[in-house]
C-alpha positions as CSV (number, residue, x, y, z in Angstrom):
1,M,0.1,0.0,0.1
2,F,2.9,2.5,0.9
3,K,4.7,1.6,-2.4
4,R,1.6,2.2,-4.5
5,S,1.2,5.6,-2.8
6,V,4.8,6.5,-3.3
7,H,4.6,5.4,-7.2
8,S,1.3,7.5,-7.4
9,N,3.0,10.5,-5.9
10,N,6.0,10.2,-8.3
11,L,3.7,9.8,-11.2
12,K,1.7,13.0,-10.4
13,R,5.0,14.8,-10.1
14,E,6.3,13.7,-13.3
15,T,2.9,14.5,-15.0
16,H,2.9,18.0,-13.5
17,S,6.6,18.5,-14.5
18,I,5.7,17.3,-18.2
19,M,2.8,19.5,-18.2
20,L,4.7,22.7,-17.0
21,T,7.5,22.0,-19.5
22,T,4.9,21.9,-22.4
23,L,3.5,24.9,-21.3
24,R,6.9,26.8,-21.2
25,N,7.7,25.3,-24.6
26,R,4.3,26.5,-26.0
27,S,4.9,30.0,-24.6
28,V,8.4,30.1,-26.1
29,V,6.8,29.0,-29.4
30,Q,4.3,31.6,-29.3
31,G,6.8,34.3,-28.2
32,A,9.1,33.4,-31.1
33,T,6.1,33.2,-33.5
34,K,5.0,36.7,-32.2
35,N,8.4,38.2,-32.6
36,A,8.9,36.8,-36.0
37,Y,5.6,38.3,-37.1
38,L,6.6,41.8,-35.6
39,S,10.0,41.4,-37.2
40,L,8.4,40.7,-40.6
41,R,5.9,43.6,-40.1
42,C,8.9,45.9,-39.5
43,Y,10.8,44.7,-42.4
44,A,7.7,45.1,-44.7
45,S,7.4,48.7,-43.4
46,T,11.1,49.3,-44.4
47,I,10.5,48.2,-47.9
48,H,6.9,49.7,-48.3
49,T,7.0,53.2,-50.0
50,P,4.3,55.6,-49.0
51,T,2.5,57.5,-51.7
52,E,3.2,60.7,-50.2
53,Q,7.0,60.2,-50.6
54,P,7.9,58.3,-53.7
55,A,10.9,56.3,-54.0
56,T,14.0,57.3,-55.9
57,H,16.0,55.2,-58.0
58,A,19.6,55.6,-59.1
59,D,20.2,55.6,-62.8
60,K,21.9,52.4,-63.7
61,R,23.6,52.0,-66.9
62,S,25.8,49.6,-68.5
63,P,29.5,50.6,-68.9
64,F,29.1,49.8,-72.5
65,S,26.1,52.3,-73.0
66,I,26.8,54.9,-75.6
67,A,24.4,57.3,-73.9
68,T,25.4,60.1,-71.6
69,K,23.9,60.8,-68.4
70,V,22.1,64.1,-68.4
71,I,22.7,66.4,-65.5
72,V,19.6,68.7,-65.4
73,N,20.9,70.8,-62.5
74,P,24.7,71.4,-63.1
75,P,26.7,71.8,-59.7
76,E,27.9,75.2,-58.9
77,T,31.4,76.3,-60.3
78,D,34.4,76.5,-58.0
79,N,35.4,80.0,-59.0
80,K,38.8,79.4,-57.5
81,F,39.9,77.7,-60.7
82,I,38.1,79.9,-63.2
83,S,39.7,82.4,-65.2
84,H,38.6,84.9,-67.8
85,P,38.3,83.8,-71.3
86,M,41.6,84.0,-73.3
87,F,39.5,84.9,-76.3
88,P,36.4,86.7,-75.3
89,H,33.4,85.7,-77.4
90,P,31.5,88.6,-79.4
91,D,27.8,88.9,-78.8
92,M,25.5,87.5,-81.4
93,E,22.1,88.6,-82.3
94,K,19.4,85.7,-81.9
95,S,18.0,86.6,-85.2
96,D,21.5,85.9,-86.9
97,C,22.0,82.7,-85.1
98,E,18.5,81.4,-86.1
99,A,19.4,82.1,-89.8
100,V,22.2,79.8,-89.8
101,D,21.9,76.7,-92.0
102,F,23.5,73.9,-93.5
103,A,25.7,74.8,-96.5
104,H,28.0,72.6,-98.6
105,R,30.8,73.5,-100.8
106,P,31.2,71.2,-103.8
107,P,34.5,69.7,-104.1
108,Q,36.5,71.4,-106.9
109,T,40.1,69.5,-106.9
110,I,41.2,66.0,-106.1
111,G,42.3,67.1,-102.6
112,D,38.7,68.6,-102.0
113,S,37.2,65.4,-103.1
114,I,39.5,63.2,-100.7
115,A,38.8,65.5,-97.8
116,D,35.1,65.4,-98.4
117,R,35.0,61.7,-98.6
118,A,37.3,61.3,-95.6
119,V,34.8,63.3,-93.6
120,K,31.9,61.3,-94.9
121,F,33.7,58.1,-93.9
122,C,34.4,59.2,-90.3
123,R,30.8,60.4,-89.8
124,A,29.3,57.4,-91.2
125,S,31.5,55.1,-88.9
126,F,30.5,57.3,-86.0
127,D,26.8,57.1,-86.8
128,L,27.0,53.3,-87.0
129,V,28.5,53.0,-83.6
130,T,26.2,55.6,-81.8
131,G,23.0,54.4,-83.5
132,Y,22.3,57.7,-85.4
133,K,20.9,58.3,-88.9
134,K,20.4,61.5,-90.9
135,P,16.7,62.4,-90.4
136,E,16.3,64.3,-93.9
137,T,14.3,62.8,-96.6
138,L,14.0,63.8,-100.1
139,N,11.3,66.3,-99.4
140,G,13.2,67.8,-96.4
141,E,11.0,66.5,-93.6
142,L,12.1,64.8,-90.6
143,Q,11.8,61.3,-89.5
144,W,12.4,60.6,-85.7
145,Y,13.0,56.7,-85.9
146,K,11.0,56.3,-82.7
147,G,11.2,53.0,-81.1
148,T,14.2,51.9,-83.1
149,R,18.0,52.0,-82.3
150,Y,18.2,55.4,-84.2
151,E,15.8,57.0,-81.9
152,M,17.7,60.1,-80.4
153,T,17.4,60.7,-76.7
154,E,18.8,63.3,-74.6
155,G,21.7,61.2,-73.6
156,K,22.6,60.1,-77.1
157,W,22.5,63.6,-78.1
158,L,25.0,64.7,-75.5
159,T,27.2,61.9,-76.6
160,R,27.5,63.3,-80.0
161,C,28.0,66.7,-78.8
162,I,30.8,65.7,-76.5
163,F,32.5,63.5,-79.1
164,L,32.3,66.0,-81.8
165,E,33.6,68.9,-79.7
166,S,36.8,66.4,-78.3
167,I,37.6,66.2,-81.9
168,A,36.8,69.6,-83.4
169,G,39.2,71.2,-80.9
170,V,42.2,69.4,-82.2
171,P,42.9,70.9,-85.9
172,G,43.1,74.6,-84.5
173,M,45.7,73.8,-81.9
174,V,47.7,71.5,-84.3
175,G,47.7,74.1,-87.1
176,G,48.5,77.1,-84.7
177,F,51.3,75.0,-83.1
178,L,52.9,73.9,-86.3
179,R,52.7,77.6,-87.9
180,H,54.3,78.8,-84.6
181,L,57.2,76.8,-84.9
182,S,57.4,77.7,-88.7
183,S,57.5,81.3,-87.7
184,L,60.1,80.8,-85.2
185,R,62.3,78.6,-87.5
186,L,62.0,81.0,-90.4
187,L,62.4,84.2,-88.4
188,K,59.5,85.9,-89.8
189,R,56.0,86.8,-88.9
190,D,52.9,84.4,-89.5
191,K,50.6,87.0,-90.9
192,A,47.8,86.5,-88.3
193,W,47.2,82.7,-89.0
194,I,48.2,81.6,-85.4
195,E,45.8,83.9,-83.6
196,T,42.7,82.8,-85.5
197,L,43.5,79.1,-85.3
198,L,44.3,79.3,-81.5
199,D,40.9,81.1,-81.2
200,E,39.2,78.4,-83.0
201,A,40.7,75.5,-80.8
202,Y,39.8,77.6,-77.6
203,N,36.3,78.0,-78.8
204,E,35.8,74.3,-79.4
205,R,37.2,73.5,-76.0
206,M,34.7,75.8,-74.5
207,H,32.0,73.9,-76.3
208,L,33.4,70.7,-74.7
209,L,33.8,72.2,-71.2
210,T,30.0,73.2,-71.4
211,F,28.8,70.0,-72.5
212,I,30.6,68.0,-69.8
213,K,28.9,70.1,-67.3
214,L,25.6,68.9,-68.6
215,G,26.3,65.2,-69.0
216,D,28.4,62.5,-67.6
217,P,29.7,60.3,-70.4
218,S,29.9,56.4,-70.0
219,W,33.1,54.6,-69.7
220,F,32.6,53.2,-73.3
221,T,32.2,56.7,-74.7
222,R,35.4,58.1,-72.9
223,S,37.4,55.0,-74.3
224,I,36.2,56.0,-77.9
225,I,37.1,59.6,-77.2
226,Y,40.6,58.6,-75.9
227,V,41.6,56.4,-78.8
228,G,39.8,58.6,-81.3
229,Q,41.8,61.7,-80.3
230,G,44.9,59.9,-80.2
231,V,44.5,58.5,-83.8
232,F,43.1,61.7,-85.2
233,A,45.5,64.2,-83.5
234,N,48.7,62.3,-84.9
235,L,47.3,61.8,-88.5
236,F,46.0,65.4,-88.7
237,F,49.6,66.5,-87.4
238,M,51.5,64.4,-90.0
239,V,49.2,65.6,-93.0
240,Y,49.3,69.2,-92.0
241,L,53.2,69.2,-92.3
242,F,52.9,68.4,-96.0
243,K,49.4,69.5,-97.0
244,P,48.1,72.2,-95.0
245,K,45.5,73.3,-97.5
246,Y,43.8,69.8,-97.4
247,C,43.8,69.9,-93.8
248,H,41.8,73.2,-93.8
249,R,39.5,71.9,-96.5
250,F,38.9,68.7,-94.4
251,V,38.0,70.9,-91.2
252,G,35.6,72.9,-93.5
253,Y,33.8,70.0,-94.3
254,L,33.9,68.7,-90.8
255,E,32.1,71.9,-89.6
256,E,29.6,71.5,-92.3
257,E,28.6,68.4,-90.7
258,A,28.8,69.8,-87.2
259,V,26.2,72.6,-88.5
260,R,24.0,69.9,-90.0
261,T,24.1,67.9,-86.7
262,Y,23.3,70.8,-84.5
263,T,20.5,72.0,-86.8
264,H,18.9,68.5,-86.3
265,L,19.3,68.9,-82.7
266,L,17.5,72.2,-82.8
267,K,14.7,70.6,-84.8
268,D,14.5,67.8,-82.4
269,I,14.1,70.1,-79.5
270,D,11.5,72.2,-81.3
271,A,9.4,69.1,-82.1
272,G,9.3,68.4,-78.3
273,N,11.2,65.0,-78.6
274,L,13.6,66.0,-75.9
275,P,11.5,67.3,-73.0
276,K,14.5,67.0,-70.5
277,F,16.5,69.6,-72.3
278,N,13.5,72.0,-71.6
279,E,14.3,71.5,-67.9
280,T,18.1,71.8,-68.1
281,K,19.8,74.8,-66.5
282,L,22.9,76.3,-68.1
283,P,26.1,75.9,-66.2
284,E,27.9,79.1,-65.3
285,I,30.7,78.5,-67.8
286,A,28.1,78.9,-70.4
287,W,26.9,82.5,-69.6
288,T,30.5,83.5,-68.7
289,Y,31.8,82.7,-72.0
290,W,28.7,83.5,-74.3
291,T,28.1,86.9,-72.6
292,D,24.7,87.4,-74.5
293,L,23.4,84.3,-72.4
294,D,22.5,84.3,-68.7
295,E,21.4,81.9,-66.0
296,N,17.9,81.8,-67.3
297,S,18.8,81.1,-70.8
298,S,17.7,77.7,-72.3
299,F,19.6,74.7,-73.7
300,R,18.2,75.7,-77.2
301,D,19.9,79.1,-76.7
302,L,23.0,77.5,-76.1
303,I,22.8,75.2,-79.0
304,L,22.1,78.1,-81.3
305,R,25.2,79.9,-80.2
306,V,27.2,76.6,-80.7
307,R,25.9,76.1,-84.1
308,A,26.8,79.7,-85.0
309,D,30.3,79.1,-83.9
310,E,30.6,76.0,-86.1
311,A,29.2,77.9,-89.1
312,K,31.9,80.7,-88.6
313,H,34.7,77.9,-88.5
314,R,33.3,76.4,-91.6
315,E,33.7,79.7,-93.4
316,V,37.0,80.3,-92.0
317,N,38.6,77.0,-92.9
318,H,37.2,76.8,-96.3
319,T,38.8,80.3,-96.9
320,L,42.1,79.3,-95.5
321,A,42.0,76.3,-97.7
322,N,41.7,78.8,-100.9
323,L,44.8,80.7,-100.0
324,D,48.6,80.3,-100.5
325,V,49.4,79.1,-97.1
326,K,53.0,80.1,-97.4
327,K,52.4,83.7,-98.6
328,D,49.0,85.1,-98.0
329,R,47.9,87.0,-95.0
330,N,44.9,85.8,-92.8
331,P,42.0,88.0,-94.1
332,F,40.2,87.4,-90.9
333,G,43.1,88.6,-88.8
334,M,42.5,92.5,-89.6
335,K,40.3,95.0,-91.5
336,L,42.3,96.9,-94.2
337,P,41.7,100.5,-94.5
338,G,40.3,101.7,-97.7
339,V,38.5,98.5,-98.4
340,P,34.7,98.3,-97.9
341,V,33.6,96.3,-94.8
342,D,31.3,94.0,-96.9
343,E,34.2,93.1,-99.1
344,Q,36.3,91.7,-96.3
345,P,35.6,88.6,-94.2
346,D,34.8,89.0,-90.4
347,A,35.6,86.4,-87.9
348,Y,33.1,87.6,-85.5
349,S,30.1,88.4,-87.6
350,L,27.5,86.0,-88.9
351,K,26.2,88.4,-91.6
352,S,28.8,87.0,-93.9
353,A,27.4,86.1,-97.4
354,K,29.8,83.4,-98.1
355,P,29.3,80.6,-95.6
356,T,31.3,78.0,-97.6
357,G,34.4,80.3,-97.8
358,W,35.7,83.3,-99.9
359,E,37.5,82.7,-102.9
360,R,41.1,84.0,-103.2
361,K,40.4,86.4,-106.2
362,D,37.7,88.1,-104.1
363,L,40.0,89.1,-101.2
364,T,42.4,91.9,-101.0
365,L,45.7,90.1,-99.6
């Protein structure tokens, strides 16, 4: 009887212990489940985006993308490293800038034909790489190629502008450098060619410095510029040593294509195909160099001035290619007294009636 009572008490204690353990385990499981549920709710709240605070997503692009990242609000310039322009830019009337248009000089010599074909080959190659196609049809209307690889976005336009200006700044500096050495070597004056060529190179560089404030090129674009400049600069240097006239003709045709490109860009902006450019603010370097612009000027106003600059370079280089590079003075260097103003080229005016260059017989040299 005593043993049965002891056994019964032991059984009760074991049963009670098991029940307590079960209750404790159940409370632990319930607590863990509750904690997991609360953690899940907290995690969900961190990834949920309220409607009043939309999420922002960083622009991701492949390093092999040809498009340039557009900077709508350029950062402020550190004036500590900004100097006044070496070659101040003249003011331009907007009506004169609007009147600029594409003009082509038909090749007249074998050298002209070679230069013209070389420019066309370079342009066709770059168009193929960047997915660009000339928009003009036979009736002069525009095709926008929307939805195809030839559709031009703001990023692709900035890529074209940056690459074009990185190349266009080479000829003036190379030509000015070689003529400077020639002047020193021959112990005689250069007849004002150097100043005009350096002014051209400086102007193209200012175009580039402005565009890189408005866009951040991809790694792929930077690589193309790096290689392209190295190849072009050395080739241009070697050819200029022996055939400077052909080099100036080449640059004249190159500037023709630049005017064509910027005219297409302006038409694209006017058609409303590039809305981001309407929101783009000009960097300080733009309205410091082009003094007829200000901080409220539009991106279109900037492109008008850039196209006008390219049109003037077109006229200057086609004219220089018509001269005797060893004997003739640079007619853009100064105004001659006693000669009517309208019979002399003007390096800073858009009112010239000879956009494809002045013939040598029409100049007083």
